[in-house]
C-alpha positions as CSV (number, residue, x, y, z in Angstrom):
1,M,20.1,18.7,-5.1
2,K,22.3,16.0,-6.4
3,T,21.5,12.5,-7.8
4,E,23.2,9.3,-6.7
5,T,23.0,5.7,-7.6
6,L,22.9,3.2,-4.7
7,R,23.7,-0.5,-5.3
8,V,21.6,-2.7,-3.2
9,D,22.7,-6.1,-4.5
10,A,24.3,-7.6,-7.7
11,D,21.1,-7.0,-9.7
12,T,19.6,-3.9,-8.1
13,T,20.5,-0.2,-8.1
14,L,18.3,2.6,-6.8
15,A,18.1,6.3,-8.0
16,L,18.6,8.7,-5.1
17,R,18.3,12.4,-4.7
18,I,20.2,14.1,-1.9
19,Y,19.2,17.6,-0.6
20,E,22.1,19.1,1.4
21,P,21.7,22.1,3.7
22,E,24.0,25.1,3.1
23,G,25.1,25.2,6.7
24,A,25.4,22.6,9.5
25,V,23.4,19.4,9.3
26,H,21.0,19.1,12.2
27,A,19.8,15.6,11.2
28,S,19.2,13.2,8.3
29,V,15.8,12.6,6.9
30,V,14.8,9.8,4.5
31,I,11.4,10.2,2.8
32,G,9.6,6.9,2.1
33,A,7.2,7.3,-0.8
34,A,3.6,6.2,-1.0
35,M,2.6,3.4,-3.3
36,G,3.0,4.3,-7.0
37,V,4.4,7.8,-6.2
38,R,7.7,8.9,-7.7
39,Q,10.4,10.6,-5.6
40,D,10.1,13.8,-7.6
41,F,6.7,14.4,-6.0
42,Y,8.5,15.2,-2.8
43,A,11.2,17.5,-4.3
44,A,9.8,20.8,-3.1
45,F,9.2,19.5,0.4
46,A,12.7,17.9,0.5
47,G,14.3,21.1,-0.7
48,W,12.5,23.1,2.0
49,L,13.6,20.7,4.7
50,A,17.2,21.1,3.5
51,E,16.8,24.9,4.0
52,Q,15.9,24.1,7.6
53,G,19.1,22.2,8.2
54,F,18.1,18.6,7.4
55,R,20.0,16.4,5.0
56,V,17.2,14.8,3.0
57,T,17.3,11.6,0.9
58,T,14.5,10.6,-1.5
59,F,14.5,7.5,-3.6
60,D,12.5,5.3,-6.0
61,Y,11.9,1.7,-5.0
62,R,13.4,-0.9,-7.4
63,G,11.4,-1.4,-10.6
64,H,9.7,2.0,-10.2
65,G,10.3,5.6,-11.2
66,D,13.9,6.5,-11.9
67,S,15.0,3.1,-10.4
68,L,13.2,1.2,-13.2
69,R,15.7,-0.6,-15.5
70,G,14.1,-1.9,-18.7
71,P,10.4,-2.8,-19.1
72,M,8.3,-3.0,-16.0
73,R,6.9,-6.4,-17.1
74,A,10.3,-7.8,-16.6
75,V,10.7,-6.6,-13.0
76,R,10.9,-9.3,-10.4
77,A,10.2,-7.5,-7.1
78,D,7.7,-7.5,-4.3
79,L,7.1,-5.4,-1.3
80,L,9.6,-7.3,0.8
81,D,12.2,-6.3,-1.8
82,W,11.1,-2.7,-1.4
83,V,11.7,-3.1,2.4
84,R,15.3,-4.1,1.6
85,D,15.6,-1.0,-0.7
86,Y,14.4,1.2,2.1
87,E,16.9,-0.3,4.6
88,A,19.7,0.2,2.1
89,V,18.8,3.9,1.7
90,I,18.6,4.4,5.4
91,A,22.1,2.8,5.9
92,C,23.5,5.0,3.1
93,A,22.0,8.2,4.7
94,K,23.3,7.2,8.2
95,A,26.8,6.5,6.8
96,A,26.9,10.0,5.3
97,Q,26.1,11.6,8.7
98,P,26.9,9.0,11.4
99,A,27.0,11.5,14.3
100,Q,23.6,13.0,13.5
101,P,20.1,11.5,14.3
102,L,18.1,10.0,11.4
103,F,14.4,10.4,10.9
104,L,11.9,8.9,8.5
105,I,9.0,10.7,6.9
106,G,6.8,8.0,5.6
107,H,4.0,8.9,3.2
108,S,1.3,6.1,3.3
109,L,3.3,2.9,2.3
110,G,6.5,4.7,3.5
111,A,5.3,4.4,7.1
112,Q,4.1,0.8,6.7
113,L,7.3,-0.8,5.5
114,P,9.6,0.1,8.4
115,G,7.7,-2.4,10.5
116,L,9.1,-5.2,8.3
117,M,12.7,-4.0,8.5
118,R,15.3,-6.4,10.0
119,D,17.1,-3.6,12.0
120,T,15.7,-0.2,12.8
121,S,18.4,0.8,15.3
122,A,19.6,3.7,13.1
123,I,16.1,5.3,13.1
124,D,15.5,7.9,15.7
125,G,11.9,8.7,14.9
126,M,9.2,8.6,12.2
127,L,6.6,11.0,11.0
128,G,3.8,9.2,9.2
129,V,1.7,11.2,6.8
130,A,-1.7,9.7,5.7
131,A,-0.3,6.3,6.6
132,G,-2.5,3.6,7.9
133,S,-3.6,0.0,7.4
134,G,-4.6,-0.7,3.8
135,Y,-7.1,-3.3,4.8
136,W,-10.1,-2.6,2.7
137,R,-12.6,-2.2,5.5
138,D,-10.4,0.6,6.9
139,N,-10.5,2.5,3.5
140,A,-12.4,5.7,3.2
141,P,-16.1,5.3,2.2
142,R,-15.6,6.4,-1.4
143,L,-12.9,3.9,-1.9
144,R,-14.8,1.1,-0.2
145,R,-17.5,1.4,-2.9
146,V,-15.1,0.3,-5.6
147,V,-12.6,-1.8,-3.8
148,H,-14.2,-5.2,-4.6
149,F,-14.1,-4.4,-8.3
150,F,-10.6,-3.1,-8.0
151,W,-9.1,-6.1,-6.2
152,W,-11.1,-8.9,-7.8
153,V,-11.5,-7.7,-11.4
154,L,-9.4,-4.7,-12.4
155,V,-6.0,-5.7,-10.8
156,P,-6.0,-9.4,-11.8
157,V,-7.2,-8.8,-15.4
158,A,-5.1,-5.7,-16.1
159,T,-1.9,-7.3,-14.6
160,W,-2.5,-10.5,-16.5
161,L,-2.9,-8.7,-19.8
162,C,0.1,-6.3,-19.4
163,G,2.5,-8.3,-17.2
164,Y,2.4,-5.4,-14.6
165,F,-0.3,-3.2,-13.2
166,P,-0.8,-0.3,-15.7
167,G,-2.0,2.1,-13.1
168,R,-1.1,5.3,-15.0
169,R,-3.2,4.4,-18.0
170,L,-6.1,3.4,-15.7
171,R,-5.6,6.5,-13.5
172,A,-5.4,4.3,-10.4
173,I,-2.3,4.5,-8.2
174,G,0.4,4.2,-10.8
175,D,2.4,1.6,-12.7
176,L,3.5,-1.2,-10.4
177,P,5.5,-4.4,-10.8
178,K,3.4,-7.6,-10.8
179,G,4.9,-9.0,-7.6
180,V,4.2,-5.7,-5.8
181,I,0.6,-5.3,-6.8
182,F,-0.3,-9.0,-6.1
183,Q,1.4,-9.0,-2.7
184,W,-0.3,-5.6,-1.8
185,R,-3.6,-7.2,-2.9
186,R,-3.0,-10.0,-0.4
187,W,-2.2,-7.4,2.3
188,C,-5.3,-5.3,1.6
189,L,-7.6,-8.3,1.9
190,N,-6.2,-9.3,5.3
191,P,-7.8,-7.7,8.4
192,R,-4.3,-7.2,9.9
193,Y,-2.9,-5.9,6.6
194,G,0.8,-6.7,5.9
195,M,1.5,-7.9,9.4
196,G,-1.3,-10.4,9.2
197,A,-0.6,-11.5,5.6
198,E,3.1,-12.1,6.3
199,G,2.6,-14.1,9.5
200,E,4.3,-14.4,12.8
201,K,7.7,-13.2,11.6
202,A,6.1,-9.9,10.5
203,Q,4.3,-9.5,13.8
204,Q,7.6,-9.9,15.7
205,S,9.3,-7.4,13.4
206,Y,6.7,-4.7,14.1
207,A,6.9,-5.5,17.8
208,A,10.7,-4.9,17.7
209,V,10.4,-1.3,16.7
210,R,11.2,1.2,19.4
211,F,11.7,4.5,17.7
212,P,9.0,7.2,18.5
213,M,6.3,7.9,16.0
214,V,3.9,10.7,15.2
215,A,1.1,9.9,12.7
216,Y,-0.8,12.6,10.8
217,S,-4.4,11.8,9.9
218,L,-5.8,14.2,7.4
219,A,-9.5,14.7,8.1
220,D,-10.5,14.9,4.4
221,D,-8.2,12.0,3.3
222,E,-10.0,10.3,0.4
223,L,-8.2,7.0,0.9
224,M,-7.2,6.6,4.5
225,T,-9.4,6.8,7.6
226,L,-8.4,7.7,11.2
227,Q,-9.4,4.1,12.1
228,G,-6.9,2.8,9.6
229,I,-4.1,5.1,10.9
230,E,-4.7,4.1,14.5
231,R,-4.7,0.5,13.5
232,L,-1.3,0.8,11.7
233,T,0.1,2.7,14.7
234,G,-1.1,-0.1,16.9
235,F,0.9,-2.6,15.0
236,Y,4.0,-0.9,16.4
237,V,3.1,-2.1,19.8
238,Q,6.4,-1.1,21.6
239,A,6.9,2.2,19.9
240,P,5.9,5.5,21.7
241,S,3.3,7.0,19.4
242,R,0.9,9.8,18.9
243,V,-1.9,10.3,16.3
244,E,-2.8,13.8,15.3
245,T,-5.8,14.7,13.2
246,I,-5.5,17.7,10.9
247,A,-8.5,19.3,9.3
248,P,-8.2,21.7,6.3
249,H,-9.9,24.6,8.1
250,E,-7.1,24.5,10.7
251,V,-4.6,25.6,8.0
252,H,-7.2,27.8,6.1
253,A,-7.5,25.4,3.2
254,K,-10.4,23.9,1.4
255,R,-8.6,20.6,1.0
256,I,-5.6,18.6,2.0
257,G,-6.4,15.0,1.1
258,H,-4.1,12.0,0.8
259,F,-1.5,13.8,-1.2
260,G,-1.9,17.5,-0.4
261,F,0.5,17.7,2.6
262,F,3.6,17.7,0.3
263,R,2.3,20.5,-2.0
264,T,3.8,23.9,-1.8
265,A,0.5,25.4,-0.8
266,F,1.3,24.2,2.7
267,Q,4.9,25.4,3.0
268,A,3.9,28.1,5.5
269,S,1.5,25.9,7.6
270,L,2.0,22.1,7.6
271,W,5.7,21.9,6.6
272,P,6.9,23.9,9.7
273,R,4.7,21.6,11.8
274,A,6.5,18.6,10.4
275,A,9.9,20.1,11.0
276,A,8.9,20.8,14.6
277,V,8.0,17.1,15.1
278,L,11.4,16.0,13.8
279,A,13.1,18.5,16.1
280,A,11.2,17.2,19.1
281,F,11.9,13.5,18.6
282,G,14.0,12.2,21.5
283,S,13.3,15.2,23.7
284,A,9.7,14.6,24.7
285,K,7.3,11.8,25.1
286,V,5.2,10.9,22.1
287,T,2.0,9.3,23.4
288,G,-1.8,9.6,23.1
289,T,-4.2,10.7,20.4
290,T,-5.1,14.4,19.6
291,N,-7.8,15.8,17.4
């Protein structure tokens, strides 16, 4: 693994980690992180993918993780800025291996943001993991019980007091810039999530996506429901897509949850399944829903 710094614009640089295979590169993979999750969370999975012949890039969005410069309260960024960051990382990964296909693995937010990109022509497929609409009525039952307090009390008050959302101290999501948490709040309160909150231009952007998609719904996900995952997949109206539901007992586990897929406990079960999806992109139809 090597670290790199990518300049996005005059005021923004991103911290990247590149995982190179020892032999020939079969394809490039960019991992888009979930909300509030640092890129080091994906390190073991990214290293394993590199061993399978993929050149893998992980990154932290601006104002977050290793890309944070200075105090978070001084960060001026929102989710559309994070879309631009994601685009810049994809362009960098494609430039490094222009002759090879490029795939995304989007964890939660990481599979939501590509629908807002200006150009997705470099992307040859996306695997979404625990990625669905964040609209509060699509949340898992346990989360719905506290969502009103979270969005109407905790987020506004804590962000006003600190100048950013202090999620680490509150044990809720993670630290987030003010512009990110308030825009995300607006998305989560809209029945059509980010596509609805951002208007017609966002709807057109999602409709322009053509790359194939596979979405993993984890049956015991404490945050995201199958309904929410199917709703997000439906936003990509022109993209060939398939939703697969995975239950813990299928991989002889007691729990997977929203974050478990990327843990080393699933190196011998779920990770090869993901690699097979990447290998199959472009060679087979990706349609329907399986359970």
